[in-house]
ChimeraX commands (.cxc) that place a marker at each C-alpha (Angstrom):
marker #1 position 16.13,-17.34,-39.79 radius 0.5
marker #1 position 14.28,-15.59,-36.90 radius 0.5
marker #1 position 15.68,-14.24,-34.13 radius 0.5
marker #1 position 16.60,-16.00,-31.18 radius 0.5
marker #1 position 13.58,-15.47,-28.77 radius 0.5
marker #1 position 14.59,-13.78,-25.36 radius 0.5
marker #1 position 14.50,-15.63,-22.37 radius 0.5
marker #1 position 13.20,-13.75,-19.27 radius 0.5
marker #1 position 13.81,-15.89,-15.92 radius 0.5
marker #1 position 10.79,-15.78,-13.64 radius 0.5
marker #1 position 11.29,-16.53,-9.96 radius 0.5
marker #1 position 8.35,-18.20,-8.21 radius 0.5
marker #1 position 7.19,-17.01,-5.07 radius 0.5
marker #1 position 5.04,-18.74,-2.62 radius 0.5
marker #1 position 2.64,-16.29,-0.97 radius 0.5
marker #1 position 0.71,-17.28,1.80 radius 0.5
marker #1 position -2.68,-15.30,1.95 radius 0.5
marker #1 position -5.11,-14.89,4.52 radius 0.5
marker #1 position -9.00,-16.47,3.71 radius 0.5
marker #1 position -10.02,-12.26,2.83 radius 0.5
marker #1 position -7.27,-11.36,1.31 radius 0.5
marker #1 position -7.93,-14.54,-1.18 radius 0.5
marker #1 position -11.73,-13.64,-2.29 radius 0.5
marker #1 position -10.71,-9.85,-2.87 radius 0.5
marker #1 position -7.68,-11.25,-5.03 radius 0.5
marker #1 position -10.36,-13.40,-7.16 radius 0.5
marker #1 position -12.73,-11.23,-6.84 radius 0.5
marker #1 position -10.58,-8.10,-8.28 radius 0.5
marker #1 position -9.05,-10.84,-10.84 radius 0.5
marker #1 position -12.77,-11.95,-11.80 radius 0.5
marker #1 position -13.35,-7.74,-12.30 radius 0.5
marker #1 position -10.25,-7.07,-14.76 radius 0.5
marker #1 position -10.53,-10.91,-16.31 radius 0.5
marker #1 position -7.15,-11.32,-15.50 radius 0.5
marker #1 position -5.40,-13.80,-13.71 radius 0.5
marker #1 position -4.79,-13.45,-9.83 radius 0.5
marker #1 position -0.98,-13.62,-10.33 radius 0.5
marker #1 position -1.33,-10.51,-12.66 radius 0.5
marker #1 position -3.29,-9.21,-10.15 radius 0.5
marker #1 position -0.41,-9.83,-7.78 radius 0.5
marker #1 position 2.13,-8.88,-10.88 radius 0.5
marker #1 position -0.15,-5.43,-11.09 radius 0.5
marker #1 position 0.16,-4.58,-7.11 radius 0.5
marker #1 position 3.72,-4.68,-6.84 radius 0.5
marker #1 position 4.96,-3.15,-10.07 radius 0.5
marker #1 position 2.86,-0.30,-8.99 radius 0.5
marker #1 position 4.49,-0.85,-5.29 radius 0.5
marker #1 position 7.92,-0.99,-6.50 radius 0.5
marker #1 position 7.18,2.23,-9.22 radius 0.5
marker #1 position 7.52,1.17,-12.32 radius 0.5
marker link #1:1,2 radius 0.2
marker link #1:2,3 radius 0.2
marker link #1:3,4 radius 0.2
marker link #1:4,5 radius 0.2
marker link #1:5,6 radius 0.2
marker link #1:6,7 radius 0.2
marker link #1:7,8 radius 0.2
marker link #1:8,9 radius 0.2
marker link #1:9,10 radius 0.2
marker link #1:10,11 radius 0.2
marker link #1:11,12 radius 0.2
marker link #1:12,13 radius 0.2
marker link #1:13,14 radius 0.2
marker link #1:14,15 radius 0.2
marker link #1:15,16 radius 0.2
marker link #1:16,17 radius 0.2
marker link #1:17,18 radius 0.2
marker link #1:18,19 radius 0.2
marker link #1:19,20 radius 0.2
marker link #1:20,21 radius 0.2
marker link #1:21,22 radius 0.2
marker link #1:22,23 radius 0.2
marker link #1:23,24 radius 0.2
marker link #1:24,25 radius 0.2
marker link #1:25,26 radius 0.2
marker link #1:26,27 radius 0.2
marker link #1:27,28 radius 0.2
marker link #1:28,29 radius 0.2
marker link #1:29,30 radius 0.2
marker link #1:30,31 radius 0.2
marker link #1:31,32 radius 0.2
marker link #1:32,33 radius 0.2
marker link #1:33,34 radius 0.2
marker link #1:34,35 radius 0.2
marker link #1:35,36 radius 0.2
marker link #1:36,37 radius 0.2
marker link #1:37,38 radius 0.2
marker link #1:38,39 radius 0.2
marker link #1:39,40 radius 0.2
marker link #1:40,41 radius 0.2
marker link #1:41,42 radius 0.2
marker link #1:42,43 radius 0.2
marker link #1:43,44 radius 0.2
marker link #1:44,45 radius 0.2
marker link #1:45,46 radius 0.2
marker link #1:46,47 radius 0.2
marker link #1:47,48 radius 0.2
marker link #1:48,49 radius 0.2
marker link #1:49,50 radius 0.2
view
């Protein structure tokens, strides 16, 4: 029997961004070929020193 899958609790945050910041986020996501959410997660990880 395979081991049980680990569950990760994810908290959804509602973030309101100014249009210029949103545009930058879209461009950065496209440049890195990742989702906008992933760009935000990477920024948060970097900010929190993880």
